[in-house]
N, C-alpha and C positions, 0 to 999 in steps of 0.2 A: 750858603748851601746851594749846591747846584740842583736844579730841578731835573727830574728824569724826563727823557724824551723818547719818542718812538721813531725810528728811522726805517723807511721802506726802501728796500733795494730791489727795484723791479727789473727783471730781466727784459730783454728786447721783445720776446714773444708776448709777455704779459702786457707791456706797453702798447703793443699793436692791438691786442684784444680790447684794452681799455679805450683806445682811440676809436676803434670801430664802434664800440658800444656808445660812445659819446655822439658819434655821427648819427646813429640810429635814433637816439633820443631826440636830438635836435630836429631830425627829419620828421619824426612823428609830431613834434610840437608845431612844426611849420605847416603840416597838412591838416591839423585840427582846425575846424572852422572857428573864426573869431567870434566872441560874444556879440550878438546883434548882427552877424553876417547873414548872407542870403540863406534862406531855408532850403532844405532838400526838396525836390519836386515830389509830390504825391503821385501814386500810380493807382489807376482804377482798372481792375481786371474784369473783362467783359466776355461772357459767353453769348455769342451772336448767331442767329440763323444765317445759313449760307447765302441767302439772297441778299444779305447786307454786305457782302464781301467788299464791294467797291464803295458803296454809299457810306458805310460806317468808317472806313479808312478816311474818306473825305471829311466826314463830321469830326473825327478825332483830330485831324490836322488843323481845322478851323478852331476847334475848342482849345487845343493845347497851345496854339499861338497866342491866345489871349488869357489863358489861365495857367497857374503854376501846377498843372496836373497833366500827367501823361496817361494815355489810354493804351492798354495792352489787350488786344482782342483775339479771341479764338473762334473759328467759324466751324459750324457743323450743322447737323439736323437738329431741329428743335426737340424732337422726341428723345433723341440720345442725350442731349444736354439735360432734359427734364429728369431722366433716370439717374444721371450723375448727380444732379442737385438734390435729389432725394437723399443721397448719401453725403451731403455737405461738400460737394466739389468746391475747390478754393476759387470761387469767383465772387465779385462784388455786385455785378449787375447781370441781368439776363434779358436779352432781346430775342423774343420768340416770334416765329412766323405764324404761330397759332396762339391767340390770346388766352385760350383755355389753359395752357400749361402754366403761365404765371398765376392764373386764378387758382389752380389746384395747389400750387406751392403755398399761396397765401392761406388757403383753407386748411392746410396742414401746419400752419404756424411757422413757416420757414422763411418768412420775408419780413422786412422792416415795415412796421405798421403804416398804412396809408401810402405806400410807395408804388402801388400798381399804376400803370398808365397804358393807354393806347397811343401808338405813334404813327401807324400807317395802315393802308389797305393795299395788298399786293395784287399784281396783275400777271397774267400768264400769256406766253407767246410760243409759237413754233419757230425754232431757229435752225438754219442750215448754213453751211459754209458758203462764202461768196461764190466759189466756183461750182457749187452744186447744180446739177441739171434740174433739180426739183423747182417747179414753178408753182407759186401759190395761186390758187383760183379764188373764187369768192368765199370758199370755205376751206381754210388752210388745213384743217384736220383731215378732210376727206382724201387729200393727196397722199397721206400716210398709209392708206389702205392699198395703194398701187403695188403691183408685184415687183416693180423696180426698187421699191424701198424695202431693204432687208432688215434694218435694225433701227429702232426708235428708242432714244434714251429718255428716261424720266427718273426723278428721285424716288427712292424706295417708299411706297405709300404706307408701309407699316409704321414708319416713324417720322416721315417728312411731309409737312402740310402741302408743299407744292407737288409732291407725288400723288397725294390724294386728289388734288385739284386736276391733275393731268388725267387720271382715270375717270373722274367725273365728266371732264370735257369730252373725252373720247366716247363715253357712253351717251352723252347728250347729242353728239354728232352722229350717233348710230354706227360707229365704225370700231367699237371696242373689240368685238369678236374677231375682226380681221386683223387688227393691230396687236392684240394681246400676245400672240406667239412671237412677235418681233421685238417685244419690249426688253430692254436691258436696263438694269437698275443701278443708279449711282447711290452711294451712301447718303448724299445730299444733293440739292439742286445744282450746286456749283460743279460737282463731279459729273452730273448728267450733261451739263454744258460742255465740260472737258471731253467727254466721250464723243460728242458731236463735232467738236473742234478738231480732234485728232483723227477722225475717220473711223473710230470704233463703232460709231453709229452714223446713219445717214442724216438723221435729224434729231433734234431734242425738243421736248416740251419743258420749257424752263421759265424762270422769273424774268419779267421785263427789265427789272433793275439790273440783272446781269447782262442782258442783251445790250443795254445802254452804256455799260462800262466801256471806257475807251478801247481796250484791247479787243473785246468781242465785237464792238460796233464796227471796228475796222476790218474784221475778218469774216463777217457773216451778214446774212439777211434774215429778217424775221417778219412774222405776221401775227398780229394780236388776236387772241381768242376772245370772243364776246364775253363780257362779264357775266351774262346770265347763263353761260354754259357750265359754270362750276360754282360751288358755294363760295360766298364772299370770304376772302382771305384777310381776316382782321388780325393785325399783328400788335402785340403788346409786350410790355416788359415789367420788370420789378427789381427792386433792390433786395439783395439777400440779407437775411437776419445776421449773418456772420461777416458782413462787409468789414474789411480791415480799416477803411477810412470812410465812415458814413458821410461826412461832409463833402468829400471829393466825389463820391458816388452821386450824391444829391445834386451837386453842381453840374455834372455831366448830364444827368437826367433832365435837369432844367434847361440846359443848352439845346438838347435834342428837341424839346418841345417848344423852344422859342421860335420866333419868326425866322432867325438865321438858320436854325436847324431844320425847320420845315422847308425852307427854300432849297436846301441841299437834297432833302428827300424827294422833293418834286422833280428835281433835275434827273433823278434816277427812275422816274416813271411811277412813283408811288402817288396815290391820291390820299388825302389826309382826312382822318375821321373828324367829324364835327365835335366840338367840345360841348 
């Protein structure tokens, strides 16, 4: 007795479709990581104060070179980030130029328990382009009151700690009334420096860490404002409660506070809080 059989008579178009499908399946299998193969690198999302623009990039390069973790940083004013984080903005770590913002987040129960840290104390300078006719005297802030200085850039003091420090320094020097009409506000301290670099302002009162960044260092001159002229800029951070990869965030936090991390921060003019 003959057994019944099924004969497929595939047309050429059908054969081509089946062949293409086979190629796709094989390609997908080839791209799938083999069991026990290298793990995908983790990513830590960081909301960082603008004064860290150069320093944190440097920290991230050193860290990622020795850890299977990449750092994705966004820079802005600490106050703006604080408002966003109150609404659970998608970041894992927050580096603030004002330690009070992380503390307030912790008080609201929005942070990983015990993850608060102080990482640096910021410093403030008056910065001008290299070709500027402005010459710093013994008190750099007083020159800003001269009629020849038309615009002075600072970070917006409503939400930027370095903006508040700039206002306090001008008042301490006794020139705030003369300089106040000349002030132009950047969204953050990095934008204030940009105004001075591009000529939108004659000078900027900005973070020393930005003045020491390679690009700004090559293009301008600066004079430091005495530390007692403005409130101490204590900078701190925290891991957010909704961090996507808590272990990776903790690893980067630990690196920043390590001897290697502190060495990078010192190169950018930060002095470091005693533990």
